Every structure is written in C-alpha cells, then in structure tokens.
C-alpha positions in Angstrom: 0.0 0.0 0.0 1.7 3.1 -1.2 1.4 6.5 0.3 -0.5 7.6 -2.8 -3.0 4.7 -2.4 -3.5 5.6 1.2 -4.1 9.2 0.4 -6.6 8.3 -2.3 -8.5 5.9 -0.1 -8.6 8.4 2.8 -9.9 11.1 0.4 -12.6 8.6 -0.9 -13.9 7.4 2.4 -13.1 10.4 4.7 -13.4 13.4 2.4 -14.3 15.7 5.4 -11.8 14.3 7.9 -14.2 11.7 9.3 -12.9 9.1 11.7 -13.0 5.7 10.1 -14.0 2.4 11.8 -13.4 -0.7 9.8 -15.1 -4.1 10.1 -13.6 -7.0 8.1 -15.1 -10.4 8.2 -17.7 -12.8 7.1 -21.2 -11.5 7.4 -22.6 -14.1 9.8 -24.3 -13.8 13.2 -21.3 -15.0 15.3 -19.1 -12.2 13.8 -21.3 -9.6 15.5 -21.6 -7.0 12.8 -25.2 -6.3 13.9 -23.8 -5.5 17.4 -21.4 -2.9 15.9 -24.2 -1.3 13.9 -26.3 -1.2 17.1 -23.4 0.7 18.7 -23.3 3.3 15.9 -26.0 5.7 17.4 -24.1 6.0 20.6 -20.8 6.4 18.8 -22.3 9.1 16.6 -23.8 10.9 19.6 -20.2 11.5 20.9 -18.4 11.5 17.6 -20.8 12.6 14.8 -17.9 12.8 12.3 -17.4 9.0 12.2 -17.9 6.5 9.4 -18.0 2.7 9.4 -16.6 0.8 6.5 -17.9 -2.8 6.2 -15.7 -5.3 4.3 -17.4 -8.6 3.7 -19.6 -10.2 1.0 -23.3 -9.5 1.5 -22.8 -6.9 4.2 -25.6 -4.9 2.8 -28.0 -7.4 4.3 -27.6 -5.2 7.5 -28.8 -2.1 5.6 -32.4 -2.4 7.0 -31.0 -2.4 10.6 -28.7 0.6 9.8 -31.7 2.4 8.3 -33.9 1.6 11.2 -31.3 3.0 13.6 -30.9 6.1 11.3 -27.1 5.5 10.9 -27.1 4.2 7.3 -25.6 7.5 6.1 -22.6 6.8 8.2 -22.0 3.2 7.0 -20.5 2.1 3.7 -21.0 -1.6 2.8 -18.0 -2.3 0.5 -18.7 -6.0 -0.1 -15.8 -8.2 -1.0 -12.5 -6.3 -1.6 -9.2 -7.8 -2.8 -6.5 -8.5 -0.1 -4.3 -5.6 -1.2 -7.2 -3.1 -0.9 -8.2 -4.6 2.5 -4.7 -4.1 3.7 -4.7 -0.5 2.6 -8.0 0.0 4.4 -6.4 -1.2 7.6 -3.7 1.3 7.1 -6.1 4.3 6.8 -8.7 3.2 9.4 -8.6 4.8 12.8 -9.6 1.4 14.3 -10.6 -2.0 13.2 -13.5 -3.4 15.2 -14.1 -7.1 15.7 -17.4 -7.4 17.6 -17.5 -11.2 17.5 -19.9 -13.2 19.7 -17.9 -16.3 18.9 -14.3 -16.3 17.5 -12.1 -19.4 17.7 -9.0 -17.7 16.3 -7.6 -14.2 16.4 -6.1 -14.0 13.0 -8.1 -10.9 11.9 -6.8 -9.0 14.9 -3.3 -10.0 14.1 -3.7 -8.9 10.5 -4.9 -5.5 11.6 -2.1 -5.2 14.2 0.5 -6.1 11.7 -0.8 -3.4 9.4 -0.5 -0.7 12.1 -4.2 -0.4 12.9 -5.8 0.1 16.3 -7.9 -2.8 17.4 -11.2 -3.0 19.3 -12.3 -6.6 19.8 -14.7 -8.7 21.8 -13.1 -10.6 24.6 -14.0 -14.0 23.2 -12.0 -17.0 22.0 -8.9 -16.2 20.0 -9.5 -12.5 20.1 -9.2 -12.5 23.9 -5.9 -14.4 23.6 -4.5 -11.8 21.1 -5.7 -8.5 22.5 -4.5 -7.5 25.9 -6.9 -4.8 27.1 -5.3 -1.4 27.2 -1.9 -2.8 26.2 -2.2 -3.6 22.4 -5.9 -2.9 21.9 -9.2 -2.5 23.7 -11.4 -5.5 24.7 -15.2 -5.1 24.8 -17.9 -7.3 26.2 -19.4 -9.6 23.6 -22.8 -8.8 22.2 -22.7 -5.4 23.9 -23.2 -2.2 21.8 -22.6 0.0 24.9 -19.2 -1.6 25.5 -18.2 -1.0 21.8 -19.3 2.6 22.0 -17.2 3.1 25.2 -14.1 1.6 23.5 -14.5 3.8 20.4 -14.9 6.9 22.7 -11.7 5.8 24.6 -9.8 5.5 21.4 -10.9 8.8 19.9 -10.6 10.9 23.0 -7.1 9.7 24.2 -5.0 9.8 21.1 -1.7 9.3 23.0 -2.9 6.1 24.6 -4.3 5.0 21.2 -0.9 5.6 19.6 0.9 3.7 22.3 -1.5 0.7 22.0 -1.2 0.8 18.2 2.6 0.7 18.3 2.7 -2.2 20.7 0.1 -4.0 18.6 2.1 -3.4 15.4 5.2 -4.9 17.0 3.3 -7.9 18.3 1.4 -8.3 15.0 4.4 -8.5 12.8 6.2 -10.8 15.3 3.3 -13.2 15.4 2.6 -13.0 11.7 6.2 -13.8 11.0 6.5 -10.7 8.8 
C-alpha cells in the first residue's frame, strides 16, 4: 500500500476528515456486525464525524438495521475487496472493530495489528488471547453495543494512549505473523 494509495482511499472514504472504523469479516451472526451497527447511534452521539466501512460479502443485508437506527448515512458496505485493498483500508482506518460473539481464532486482529491499525475486539476466544486490554488494543464485552461505543470513545478521546497501543500491537502483530 503506497502513500498515494492511502491518500486516495482516505480522500474517498473520509473526504471531510471523518474518523474511520473498519469491520472486516464474514457476514454471519457470530461475527457480530449487527452489534457494531447497534453501537453506531451511541458512537455518533459522541463523535458525529465517524464512518463505518464494512468489508465482507453481503454486508448490505444489514442495511435495514442501519436504516432503522438512522445510521445508514454513516456506514458504507464495501462488499468483497481484494486483499491488497483490504490491507490499505487497515492502514487508513482509525480502528478495526471485531465485535464477535464467537471467535475461535484471532487472525483478523493479528492482520490489523501487523498493518499498524488500532484494534477493538470482543473478549472471546482467540481475540481474547491476542488482544490484551489497554496494552495492544481494547477489549469489549461480547454482544454489547454500549461496550463497543465506550471503546470507540476511549480510542478517539485519548490519542496518545491509542498511539501507544497501536505501536505495541504493530510490534506484536508483525512478530506473530512472521513478517
């Protein structure tokens, strides 16, 4: 991901300086995208200049929920994206959010960490093993939109702590990924 590609993507998805949250994953119940969408009204109440990018085939099936909650204008369903573009999205996002209800592995968190992205993740399964709360990311309670909104607020309001966590996560992510 070149600097030019990052600048172009940031201009495309954050033309007015919006904060960017990124969800990457399969669009199935246990991955918890619906929980993240339910957190969006609370997130937007504190940080109205926030957008959620959803990467995953058939993500638009959550558009009715986003519309019902009146947050659809702040969510972009990107569908499937190639790996190179996904990696660039991690590089431009302010945080990757993994709101899983069930997650046997923590590979997605490691990918995000290895690409220098802040991580907010449910404290379940492999995610709980990879993310150490307030060390290399923020853990949230599974199936809890209020907890997700709290973590996003923490991340956005304490930029120094977010940068410290991101740096530690990056070091751990590249070590574990064998990069």
